[in-house]
N, C-alpha and C positions, 0 to 999 in steps of 0.2 A: 273779209269785213262784211262782204253780204251774206256771207253765209251764216255769219254771228248775228247779224239782223234780222235774217231769215228765222234762226232758231229762238230767236229773242220774242220775235211775234209771234211764231208756234207755241211759245210756254205761254205768253200771254192769252192767246185764244184759246188753249187749254186749260188756264185758271179760268176763264170767264166761262167755260164749259160746265166748269163744275157748280156754276150758279144756274146755269139753264139747264142742264140735263144733258140734252140730246139735239142732235141734228139730224133730221130726216131728209133723205134723198128719194126720190120714187124715180123708177125707171122702167118703163113700159117696154119689152120686148113683145114686137108683132112679127116676128119671123121663125117663132118656133116652129119644129118640124118640117121648115121649109127645106128644100133638096134632101130630103131623107135624115135631115137632122133631129137629134132625140136630145134634147135639151134635160139636165137635170132641174127638178123644180124649186128653184131658190127664190124666195118671195123678199128675204131680207138679209143684208150682209150686216155684221155689226163691227166696227174699227175700236179697238181699244187701244191707249197708248198708256202703259203702266212699267213699274220696273219689273223687271224679271231676269233672265237668263239669256243669251245667245241674241239672234237679231229679231227674231219675229216666228211666231207659230200661226197655223190655221187649222181650226177645228170647229165642226158643228156651224157651219155658215159664219165664225167668227174670226176674225184676224186681231192677233195681239203683237202691238211692235213694244218693243223694249225701249223706253224712255232713256234708260243708260246708253244704250246705244247710241242713239241719236245726240245724247247731249255729248259726248267723246268723239263721235263722228269727224274726222278730218279730211274736207273735201268739201262737193257740192252736194250739201243737206238737202236740199230739193231734189235734184237728179236720184240720190240715192233713195230718199224716202218713195219717190214715184217708183223706182225699179221695185223695191221690195213690195209694195202694193199690187204691180202687175203680177209679180211672182206669185205673191200669196192668194191674190183673185183666181189666178187660174186653179190654183188648187180646190178652191171654193166648186169651179164648174167642170174641172175634168173627171174625167173616169179612174178608176183604179183598179180595174181586171177584177172586180171582188176582192180585192187583198192578194191578188194573184203576180200582180206588175211588181217588177222591184224597185226600191226606195230609188236608185239611182236612176231609173229611168222615168219615174214619177218627177223626180227634181229635175232631171233634165229637160222635160217637156215645159216644166213650170219657167227655167232658166231661157229656154227656147222664144216662150213667148217674153219675156223680158227685153232678149236680145232682139228680135223681129221690131220691139217698139222702140230700140236704140237707147237702152239705158242697160249699155255693157258697162261693168267695171273696169278699170285698169287692169286689175290682178287677174282677170279672165286668160286661158288660153288662146294664143291665137288661131283662124283656122290652120287647119291640116296637123297641129299638134296633138300631143297624147300619145299614150302608149296602147291604150284600148279606149273603144267607144264609151265604154261605162264607168271609165277610170273616176271621174268626180262630174258632178252636174253641168259644169262650164264646157266638159271635152264632150259630154252627152249633148248639150246643147249644139256645139259646133256640128256635130255628127247629124244630128238632126235638121240642121241648116242644110248641109249638103245634100242630102236625100229630099228635102223640101226644094231645093234649086234643081233637083233632076225631075221631079214631078212634083209641080205646085198643089198645094193639098195634102202631102203626104202625113204630115205631122196629125192635120186633123182627120184624116182617116185612120191613123193608127190610134188616136184617142177615141175616136166612134167604134172602132173594134174592140177595144179594150172597156166597153160598157158591160158586156156580161162577162168577161175572162178576160184570159191574155195567154196567148201563144208565141214563143219564139218564131214560128211558122208567120207571124204577120208581115216581118220583115223581109221574107224571102217572096211571099205572096205579094207585097207593095214594091219590094225592090223589081219583081218581074213586070209590074205593071209599068213602072219608072223607066224600065228599060225597053220594054216594046209595047207600050201602049195599051196592053190589054185587060 
């Protein structure tokens, strides 16, 4: 019942948006380049809720969420919507190794962020399960969770390394640091 009410309110809000045009949120980041962090220059992210295929996609600082998916979702819609936004917002700011990084790792990092925000869908694999670390994005997220547990910030370091390219040796280098602290 609460999900139906939430979805109804969401639809009313979206209908009202047709008249008002858009909502702008200003976010000021005052931490760029702290601790050697090099962030993407993203001035604006636009969210679209529209009919389409799949769940959602992110491209060119835009997030497109499928209204049909939201309308037929069974479960806690607010939680799922927030989880999808965490995942897609990660894609806006994450590095992709200039196209050299595998899609499974890119998706796994986005799912890792969703996992750390505690928006874990019930169908995701449990920790320690899966046949390969890159079997699916949820398995990759759990793999990254394990490594981040060995070395806090592992995934952030991996993302930083992927700014200019990608090499599977990153895992060896970061794993060594995780084990020996160097």
